[in-house]
BASEKE-161266 format. One line per 5 residues: for each residue x negated, y, z of N, C-alpha, C. Coordinates in steps of 0.05 Angstrom, whole numbers, plus 5000, padded with zeros to 4 digits. Example, Ala and Ser with C-alpha at 12.3 -4.5 7.8 and 13.67 -1.06 7.14 Angstrom:
% residues 2
4736:4886:5156:4754:4910:5156:4736:4934:5156  4743:4955:5142:4727:4979:5143:4742:5001:5157 .
***
This chain:
% residues 79
5415:7193:9522:5397:7205:9508:5365:7203:9514  5348:7194:9497:5319:7191:9511:5304:7213:9506  5284:7220:9524:5260:7245:9514:5238:7233:9522  5231:7231:9491:5196:7219:9485:5173:7237:9502  5163:7228:9508:5129:7244:9516:5114:7238:9492 .
5106:7256:9482:5088:7251:9454:5060:7255:9453  5042:7247:9456:5015:7255:9464:5010:7266:9431  4991:7290:9434:4984:7313:9419:4955:7303:9414  4942:7301:9439:4903:7303:9443:4910:7276:9465  4882:7269:9465:4878:7252:9485:4891:7264:9519 .
4892:7282:9520:4888:7294:9551:4922:7316:9540  4935:7322:9517:4964:7331:9520:4984:7322:9515  5012:7330:9527:5030:7316:9516:5055:7339:9512  5062:7334:9492:5094:7348:9478:5115:7336:9494  5132:7352:9503:5154:7347:9517:5181:7356:9503 .
5190:7347:9483:5205:7363:9468:5239:7353:9486  5257:7376:9491:5269:7369:9500:5304:7384:9484  5317:7368:9471:5343:7365:9455:5369:7362:9483  5383:7378:9469:5414:7378:9488:5419:7383:9513  5433:7380:9529:5436:7387:9556:5418:7375:9573 .
5413:7395:9592:5389:7375:9618:5407:7373:9639  5421:7352:9646:5438:7354:9667:5418:7341:9693  5425:7335:9715:5410:7333:9735:5405:7302:9738  5424:7284:9723:5408:7253:9717:5386:7256:9697  5392:7266:9677:5375:7265:9656:5346:7284:9661 .
5350:7297:9681:5326:7315:9689:5306:7290:9711  5320:7272:9726:5311:7256:9742:5293:7239:9719  5304:7222:9700:5295:7208:9689:5274:7212:9675  5273:7236:9661:5255:7252:9645:5231:7260:9668  5242:7262:9698:5217:7263:9709:5194:7245:9720 .
5218:7223:9721:5198:7199:9719:5192:7188:9700  5190:7196:9668:5173:7191:9649:5152:7206:9653  5148:7234:9663:5133:7250:9661:5105:7247:9685  5117:7230:9704:5106:7235:9723:5086:7205:9710  5104:7184:9711:5090:7153:9703:5068:7167:9675 .
5076:7177:9661:5056:7181:9637:5025:7199:9645  5034:7225:9659:5012:7226:9675:5000:7217:9677  5010:7200:9709:4987:7177:9720:4972:7160:9702  4980:7150:9685:4980:7130:9663:4954:7148:9654  4960:7168:9637:4941:7175:9620:4925:7197:9634 .
4929:7207:9651:4913:7234:9667:4912:7249:9647  4940:7252:9639:4944:7279:9624:4929:7310:9643  4927:7329:9623:4918:7360:9634:4931:7378:9628  4946:7374:9607:4966:7389:9596:5000:7376:9583  5015:7397:9592:5045:7387:9582:5064:7411:9575 .
5065:7406:9542:5071:7428:9526:5104:7421:9524  5127:7436:9539:5155:7438:9537:5164:7446:9513  5174:7436:9494:5191:7441:9472:5224:7443:9482  5225:7477:9482:5254:7480:9491:5271:7485:9469  5261:7487:9442:5281:7494:9424:5303:7477:9419 .
5310:7454:9428:5329:7440:9423:5346:7439:9449  5343:7458:9465:5361:7457:9496:5388:7461:9479  5408:7455:9498:5439:7463:9485:5444:7486:9497  5442:7482:9526:5449:7502:9546:5426:7510:9562  5419:7534:9572:5399:7545:9589:5416:7569:9607 .
5413:7554:9630:5419:7566:9654:5401:7568:9682  5407:7576:9702:5397:7580:9725:5387:7551:9732  5405:7532:9730:5399:7507:9739:5378:7489:9722  5376:7504:9694:5362:7488:9673:5325:7503:9688  5328:7530:9688:5301:7536:9690:5289:7531:9717 .
5313:7519:9735:5298:7511:9760:5288:7491:9753  5302:7465:9747:5284:7442:9738:5260:7444:9714  5263:7457:9707:5242:7464:9685:5210:7476:9702  5221:7492:9715:5192:7498:9736:5182:7480:9748  5203:7456:9759:5193:7435:9775:5170:7417:9756 .
5173:7416:9729:5153:7410:9718:5128:7410:9723  5125:7438:9726:5098:7453:9731:5080:7441:9761  5102:7440:9778:5091:7430:9804:5095:7395:9811  5110:7378:9791:5100:7348:9788:5074:7346:9778  5066:7368:9761:5033:7354:9746:5018:7367:9765 .
5019:7385:9773:4997:7392:9795:5002:7374:9821  5024:7366:9826:5017:7345:9854:5004:7311:9841  5010:7308:9822:4997:7285:9808:4975:7282:9803  4967:7312:9790:4935:7314:9788:4915:7315:9808  4927:7330:9830:4915:7327:9859:4917:7299:9873 .
4937:7279:9870:4931:7257:9886:4908:7239:9867  4906:7247:9836:4899:7230:9823:4863:7244:9835  4858:7256:9842:4825:7262:9848:4822:7252:9881  4849:7244:9893:4838:7233:9920:4828:7200:9917 .
***
């Protein structure tokens, strides 16, 4: 299952998450997010969680990683 990163403005993307968020799928999504943020220099990432099939502690841990990833990429881009 692919997860598109949809631009809604020049510096804002929305990431709709559907189904179950497995570790393997999370890795692929993270790669997509990092690549897209690097290319677009996006400032904001909106997570649409309305389609998630399950929501547990592992899911929550994975989702909080997106914030850290975005901060790290933005910090790297400034240097």
